C-alpha positions in Angstrom: 16.5 -3.4 16.9 14.0 -1.1 18.6 15.4 1.3 21.2 13.6 1.2 24.6 14.7 4.8 25.4 12.7 6.6 22.8 11.7 10.2 23.5 9.2 12.5 21.9 9.9 15.9 20.3 9.6 17.6 23.8 12.2 15.2 25.3 9.6 13.1 27.2 9.9 9.3 27.3 7.6 7.6 24.7 5.4 4.9 26.3 4.9 1.7 24.4 1.3 1.5 23.2 -1.0 -0.9 21.4 -2.2 0.2 17.9 -5.2 -1.2 16.1 -4.2 -0.7 12.4 -7.1 -1.1 10.0 -5.8 -1.8 6.5 -2.4 -3.0 7.8 -2.0 -5.3 4.8 -1.9 -2.6 2.2 0.8 -0.5 0.7 1.0 2.2 3.5 0.1 -0.3 6.2 2.9 -2.7 5.3 5.6 0.0 5.5 4.1 1.4 8.7 4.1 -2.0 10.3 7.8 -2.5 9.4 8.7 0.9 10.8 6.9 0.4 14.1 8.1 -3.1 14.7 11.8 -2.4 13.8 12.2 0.9 15.6 9.8 1.0 18.5 8.3 -1.3 21.2 4.6 -0.6 20.2 2.3 -3.5 19.6 0.1 -3.9 16.5 -3.3 -5.4 16.1 -3.2 -5.7 12.3 -6.7 -5.7 10.7 -7.2 -6.5 7.0 -8.8 -9.0 4.6 -5.4 -9.7 3.0 -1.9 -10.3 4.6 0.3 -10.8 1.5 2.3 -7.6 1.9 3.0 -8.2 5.6 3.4 -12.0 5.6 7.2 -11.5 6.1 6.3 -9.8 9.4 3.9 -12.5 10.6 6.3 -15.5 10.5 6.5 -16.8 14.0 10.2 -17.7 14.1 13.3 -15.6 14.0 11.8 -12.2 14.5 12.3 -10.2 17.7 8.9 -8.6 17.2 6.9 -11.9 16.8 5.0 -11.3 20.0 4.2 -7.6 19.0 2.0 -8.1 16.0 -1.2 -10.1 15.7 -3.1 -10.4 12.4 -6.9 -10.4 12.4 -8.6 -11.3 9.1 -11.6 -9.0 9.3 -13.8 -7.2 6.8 -14.8 -4.1 8.7 -18.1 -3.8 6.7 -19.7 -6.5 8.8 -17.6 -7.9 11.7 -18.6 -7.4 15.3 -15.0 -8.1 16.5 -13.9 -4.6 15.3 -15.1 -2.7 18.4 -13.4 -5.2 20.7 -10.0 -4.6 18.9 -10.5 -0.8 19.1 -11.2 -1.1 22.8 -8.1 -3.2 23.3 -5.8 -0.6 21.7 -4.6 2.8 22.8 -4.7 4.2 19.2 -6.6 3.3 16.1 -5.1 4.0 12.6 -7.6 3.8 9.8 -6.1 3.1 6.4 -8.9 1.1 4.9 -10.3 2.6 1.6 -10.9 2.1 -2.1 -8.3 4.5 -3.4 -7.7 3.7 -7.1 -9.0 6.5 -9.5 -10.2 3.9 -12.0 -12.8 2.8 -9.5 -14.2 6.2 -8.6 -16.3 6.7 -11.7 -16.9 3.0 -12.5 -17.7 1.9 -9.0 -18.9 5.1 -7.3 -21.3 3.2 -4.9 -18.4 1.0 -3.6 -16.2 4.1 -3.4 -18.7 6.0 -1.3 -19.5 3.1 1.0 -15.8 2.2 1.4 -14.6 5.7 2.2 -17.6 7.0 4.2 -20.1 4.4 5.3 -17.5 1.8 6.3 -15.5 4.3 8.3 -18.5 5.4 10.4 -18.3 2.6 12.9 -14.5 3.2 13.3 -15.1 6.8 14.2 -18.0 5.9 16.5 -16.1 3.2 18.4 -13.1 5.5 18.9 -15.3 8.3 20.1 -17.6 6.2 22.4 -14.6 4.4 24.0 -12.3 7.4 24.4 -9.7 6.1 22.0 -7.4 8.2 19.8 -7.8 8.0 16.0 -5.4 8.7 13.2 -7.5 8.7 10.0 -6.1 8.6 6.5 -7.9 11.0 4.1 -6.5 12.2 0.8 -5.2 15.3 -1.0 -8.1 14.8 -3.4 -10.4 16.5 -0.8 -9.1 19.8 -2.1 -10.4 19.1 -5.6 -9.5 21.7 -8.2 -7.4 24.7 -7.4 -8.8 28.2 -7.4 -6.2 29.0 -10.1 -7.7 26.5 -12.5 -10.7 28.8 -12.9 -8.7 31.8 -13.8 -8.2 32.8 -17.5 -5.4 30.8 -19.1 -3.3 33.9 -19.6 -3.9 35.4 -16.1 -0.7 36.3 -14.3 -2.5 35.3 -11.1 -2.1 31.7 -12.1 1.6 32.1 -11.1 0.6 33.3 -7.6 1.0 30.4 -5.1 -2.0 31.5 -3.1 -4.2 30.4 -6.0 -2.8 26.8 -6.2 -0.8 25.8 -3.1 -3.2 23.8 -0.8 -3.5 24.7 2.8 -5.2 22.4 5.4 -7.1 25.2 7.2 -7.7 27.7 4.4 -8.1 26.1 0.9 -11.7 25.5 -0.3 -12.7 22.1 -1.6 -13.9 22.5 -5.2 -15.4 19.4 -6.9 -16.8 18.9 -10.4 -20.5 18.4 -11.3 -22.4 15.4 -9.8 -22.2 13.5 -13.1 -18.4 13.6 -12.9 -18.5 10.6 -10.6 -14.7 10.6 -10.1 -15.4 13.1 -7.3 -17.4 10.5 -5.3 -14.1 9.5 -3.6 -13.1 13.1 -2.6 -16.6 13.9 -1.4 -16.8 10.8 0.7 -13.4 11.5 2.2 -14.3 15.1 2.9 -17.5 14.1 4.7 -15.8 11.6 7.0 -13.2 14.3 7.8 -16.1 16.7 8.8 -17.6 14.0 10.9 -14.3 13.3 12.7 -13.8 17.0 13.2 -17.3 17.3 14.7 -16.8 14.4 17.0 -13.7 16.2 18.2 -15.5 19.5 18.7 -18.6 18.1 20.4 -17.6 14.8 22.0 -13.9 15.3 22.7 -12.6 12.7 20.2 -8.8 12.9 20.0 -8.0 12.7 16.3 -5.4 13.4 13.7 -6.3 13.5 9.9 -3.6 12.7 7.3 -3.9 14.0 3.8 -1.3 12.0 1.7 0.0 13.7 -1.5 0.9 10.9 -3.9 3.0 8.5 -1.7 4.9 6.1 -3.9 7.4 3.3 -3.4 7.8 -0.5 -3.3 4.6 -2.7 -2.8 2.3 0.0 -4.2 -0.9 -1.4 -5.7 -0.4 -4.3 -8.0 0.9 -5.3 -11.5 -2.1 -6.4 -13.6 -2.1 -10.1 -14.5 0.7 -10.9 -12.0 -0.5 -10.1 -8.5 -3.7 -8.4 -9.5 -6.6 -8.7 -12.0 -5.5 -8.6 -15.7 -8.2 -6.0 -16.4 -7.3 -4.0 -13.2 -6.2 -0.4 -13.5 -3.9 0.6 -10.5 -2.6 4.1 -9.7 -0.2 5.9 -12.0 3.1 4.5 -10.6 2.0 0.9 -11.0 0.3 1.6 -14.4 3.6 3.1 -15.7 5.7 0.3 -14.0 3.5 -2.3 -15.7 4.0 -0.7 -19.2 7.8 -0.5 -18.6 8.0 -4.1 -17.4 6.1 -5.3 -20.5 8.1 -3.0 -22.9 4.9 -1.1 -23.9 4.4 2.7 -24.3 3.2 4.5 -21.2 -0.4 5.8 -21.6 -0.8 9.5 -20.9 -4.4 10.3 -20.0 -5.4 13.6 -21.8 -1.7 14.2 -22.6 -0.5 13.9 -19.0 -0.8 17.6 -18.3 -2.0 17.3 -14.7 0.7 18.3 -12.2 1.5 16.3 -9.1 4.0 16.1 -6.3 5.4 12.8 -5.2 6.8 11.7 -1.9 8.8 8.6 -1.0 6.8 6.2 1.2 9.7 5.9 3.7 9.8 9.7 4.2 6.0 9.8 4.7 6.1 7.0 7.2 8.6 9.0 9.3 5.9 11.7 9.5 3.3 9.2 10.7 5.5 7.8 13.4 6.0 11.4 14.7 2.2 11.7 14.8 1.9 8.5 16.7 4.5 9.4 19.3 3.6 13.1 19.7 -0.1 13.2 20.4 0.1 16.5 22.2 1.4 18.1 19.0 -0.7 16.1 16.5 -4.2 15.9 18.1 -6.8 18.1 16.5 -4.7 18.7 13.4 -5.0 17.9 9.7 -1.7 17.3 8.1 -0.6 17.5 4.5 2.1 14.9 3.9 3.8 15.4 0.6 6.9 16.8 -1.1 6.4 20.1 -2.9 10.0 19.9 -4.3 9.1 16.8 -6.3 6.5 18.5 -8.6 6.1 17.3 -12.2 3.4 16.8 -14.8 2.3 13.2 -15.3 4.0 13.4 -18.7 7.3 14.4 -17.1 6.9 11.6 -14.6 6.6 9.1 -17.5 9.7 10.5 -19.1 11.8 10.3 -15.9 10.4 6.7 -15.1 11.4 5.7 -18.6 15.0 6.9 -18.1 15.3 5.4 -14.6 13.9 2.0 -15.7 16.4 1.8 -18.6 19.1 2.4 -16.0 18.0 -0.2 -13.5 17.0 -2.9 -16.0 19.8 -2.4 -18.5 17.2 -2.4 -21.3 17.0 0.3 -24.0 14.0 2.7 -23.9 11.3 2.4 -26.5 11.6 4.6 -29.6 8.1 5.9 -28.8 7.9 5.7 -25.0 4.5 7.3 -24.5 1.1 7.5 -26.2 -1.8 9.8 -25.5 -5.2 8.4 -24.6 -8.5 10.1 -23.6 -9.7 10.0 -20.1 -13.0 8.5 -21.3 -11.1 5.7 -23.1 -8.8 5.0 -20.1 -11.1 5.5 -17.2 -14.6 5.5 -18.6 -17.5 7.9 -18.4 -17.6 10.4 -15.5 -13.9 11.0 -15.1 -12.6 14.4 -14.1 -9.3 15.5 -12.5 -7.7 18.2 -10.4 -5.1 20.3 -12.1 -2.3 20.6 -9.5 -1.7 19.1 -6.1 1.0 21.1 -4.3 0.9 20.9 -0.5 1.6 23.7 1.9 3.9 22.3 4.5 3.7 25.0 7.2 1.6 23.1 9.8 3.4 19.8 9.7 6.8 21.6 9.8 5.7 23.8 12.8 4.0 21.0 14.8 6.3 18.0 14.0 9.4 19.5 12.4 9.0 17.1 9.5 10.4 17.6 6.0 10.7 15.1 3.2 14.2 14.2 2.1 14.2 11.9 -1.0 14.4 13.4 -4.5 12.1 12.2 -7.3 14.9 10.5 -9.2 16.1 8.7 -6.0 12.7 7.5 -5.0 11.9 6.3 -8.5 15.3 4.5 -8.7 14.6 2.7 -5.4 11.0 1.8 -6.4 11.7 0.7 -10.0 14.7 -1.4 -8.8 12.2 -3.2 -6.6 9.6 -3.5 -9.4 12.2 -5.0 -11.8 13.5 -7.4 -9.2 10.1 -8.5 -8.1 8.1 -8.7 -11.4 10.4 -8.9 -14.5 10.7 -12.7 -14.6 7.0 -13.2 -13.8 6.0 -10.9 -16.6 8.4 -12.6 -19.1 6.8 -16.0 -18.2 3.3 -14.6 -18.6 4.1 -13.0 -22.0 5.8 -16.2 -23.2 3.0 -18.5 -22.1 1.2 -19.9 -25.2 -2.5 -18.9 -25.6 -4.7 -22.0 -25.1 -6.5 -23.0 -28.2 -10.2 -23.1 -28.0 
């Protein structure tokens, strides 16, 4: 049950507020809704085109929070009701975006519209109506690290200042225009600059979140089960799909890119701190990640294979991974950043937040969920006879 005597980091009582959450039905939104409803007295105006991941929160009976969440099926591209909902709320959280790398170079127009054009009215309505905004950006705005341009044998490549990403200091380095994967990062950077400008010139109260590979239950979809058969989700769901089907995990260009992974439940703690400590969060951009959980994508595949064998009781494949080219997997125009390691100085100083969950533990929790949720459905799908023509 939620406590009515919540206090902020400065010991002041937290007032219950109304939150317009755009993209509430997605991976992050569903976990954030659960957290807010179970631990606080805040109300949620949940905006999305889908509600599958929050349907357990919308059932009218038996929940103490039934009167604190309303679902509004709205496509923010073309719905005049959006401004009214933003006006009704104290805070708007914008999570809406196309955020699967397979779409960036195959659907660059949709990617740019989703992450920049569609976000413009949200920023405008918040600014014009004096409403606070928490906007979700991405760690991809940093692009490639400075270190990636140094000679391969340069000792400077080991110097953290050349690859650790700092919100207020690191440059944003993108590939050539024909490398359309960068359409996502560029659109996200431009909306960040617009929000920052609205803050500087028109007094918009804002916080920008840069997630560094948040993973956990309900992330993306499993192709052919609760998503399109030809769909390509992000790496966690891609690898989960391979493991569930007993197929080798596909390593794009050998899986040499380095990433840090943070558990969704740790990350949501950080967002709740931003919601309830506006004096400490307004005007800031926050990296939210776990630099202690750094691995190459190949190492991630190896750990996931071990963890899945443990939670499923099934032996690992003799050949657990295969290499594929980025062109073969993602299509023309793909490019990638080399490392994504967040500097945590600002979020630690302002909000006192640190991630807690190790990579092994977060993968065990997530793959247990994936196995429990999808294993039988995939067995049925694999066993289904192919219809004769």
